[in-house]
Every structure is written in structure tokens, then in C-alpha cells.
C-alpha positions in Angstrom: 77.5 62.0 145.3 78.1 60.3 148.6 76.0 61.7 151.5 77.2 59.5 154.3 79.5 62.2 155.6 76.8 64.9 155.6 75.7 66.2 159.0 72.4 65.0 160.4 71.8 67.8 162.8 68.3 69.4 163.0 69.3 72.2 160.7 70.8 69.9 158.0 69.2 69.7 154.6 66.9 66.7 154.1 68.3 63.7 152.3 64.9 62.1 151.6 61.4 63.5 150.9 58.0 61.8 150.7 54.5 63.0 149.9 52.2 62.3 152.8 48.5 61.5 152.6 47.0 61.7 156.1 45.7 58.3 157.3 44.1 57.4 160.6 44.9 53.7 160.3 48.5 53.4 159.1 51.9 54.7 160.1 54.2 56.2 157.5 56.4 53.6 155.7 59.4 55.3 157.4 59.3 57.9 160.1 60.3 61.4 159.0 62.3 64.0 161.0 60.2 67.0 160.0 57.0 67.9 158.1 56.6 70.5 155.4 53.1 72.0 155.2 52.3 73.3 151.7 48.8 74.7 152.3 47.7 76.3 155.6 45.6 74.3 158.1 45.7 72.1 161.1 48.0 69.1 161.3 47.3 66.2 163.7 50.1 63.8 164.0 51.6 61.0 166.0 55.2 61.8 167.1 58.1 59.4 167.5 57.2 58.6 171.1 53.6 57.8 170.3 52.0 61.1 171.4 49.2 62.5 169.4 49.2 66.3 169.0 47.4 68.9 166.8 49.2 71.9 165.5 46.5 74.5 164.9 46.6 77.1 162.1 49.9 76.1 160.6 50.7 78.6 157.8 51.5 77.3 154.3 55.2 77.0 153.7 56.0 76.0 157.3 58.4 73.2 158.2 57.5 71.6 161.5 60.7 70.3 163.1 59.1 67.2 164.7 59.7 63.5 164.2 56.5 62.0 162.8 55.3 58.4 162.5 51.8 59.1 161.4 49.7 62.0 160.1 46.1 61.5 161.0 43.2 62.3 158.6 41.0 63.2 161.5 41.9 66.7 162.5 44.2 67.5 159.6 43.0 70.2 157.3 46.4 71.3 155.9 47.3 69.8 152.5 50.4 69.3 150.3 52.3 67.6 153.2 55.8 66.4 152.6 57.9 64.4 155.1 61.6 65.4 155.3 64.3 63.1 156.6 67.8 64.3 157.5 69.0 60.8 158.4 68.0 57.5 159.9 65.8 57.8 163.0 67.0 55.4 165.5 64.6 53.4 167.8 65.4 52.7 171.4 65.6 49.0 172.4 65.9 47.2 175.7 68.5 44.4 175.5 69.0 41.5 177.9 72.7 40.6 178.0 73.5 37.3 179.6 76.6 37.0 181.7 79.7 35.3 180.5 81.8 35.8 177.4 79.0 37.4 175.5 79.5 41.1 174.6 78.1 44.0 172.6 80.1 45.6 169.8 79.2 49.0 168.4 80.2 50.2 165.0 78.8 53.1 162.9 75.8 53.6 165.2 74.8 49.8 165.0 74.9 47.4 167.8 76.1 43.8 167.3 75.8 41.0 169.8 78.8 38.6 169.9 78.7 35.2 171.5 82.1 33.7 172.6 85.5 34.9 171.7 
């Protein structure tokens, strides 16, 4: 089945799932767009913008609709954590574009830099 035409809105079904083991020293291999908490407890995480926050007393079976790059071991007591992704999380980049015949071309959410004609 081809999922490229599926919606990637916050209420869309996840297209990728990954078991998460909390770790103070390493980011997830890929950011996730939400976090399923299987067994109740606290969840301390680093969000997509680098902020650390603790969700206290999260009930088991909850899906936290937050973009996550790391789940910390320190402060996390909840278990059976699963990262859910509804699509590709895009990073924000600053670009320097020189003057002249250089230009940016966008296609399908990607940015290409073109030099010359």
C-alpha cells in the first residue's frame, strides 16, 4: 500500500512506531510526533525545540501529542513507551542565498539550490 497520499495532520494515524528506552545521553534515532505511554508514571522529555519538560502522572494508555527528540531516564517513571510518527518532521534551516542567477526551487516539501540557468 502506498502511504504517500495519507494526511499528516495531528489526528492522522501513525505510519511508523518505535519502542523507546529512556536515555539521558542520546537522542532518538529519529524524532517522533507523539508518545504513547503504556504504563502510568512521569515522562521527562526533550521536545523538538530543545525544551525539557516533565509530564507528571501520565495515565497508562495515554498518547502525548508532542514532538519528541529524547526521552530522559532521569525523571521518567512511566514504562512501555512507544514513539509514533505521522510523517517526516521537518527541521528549520537558515540559508544564505547569494545574489545573482542563483535561486531556490521547491518541490514536494524539499528545497533545492540551483546555480546558474
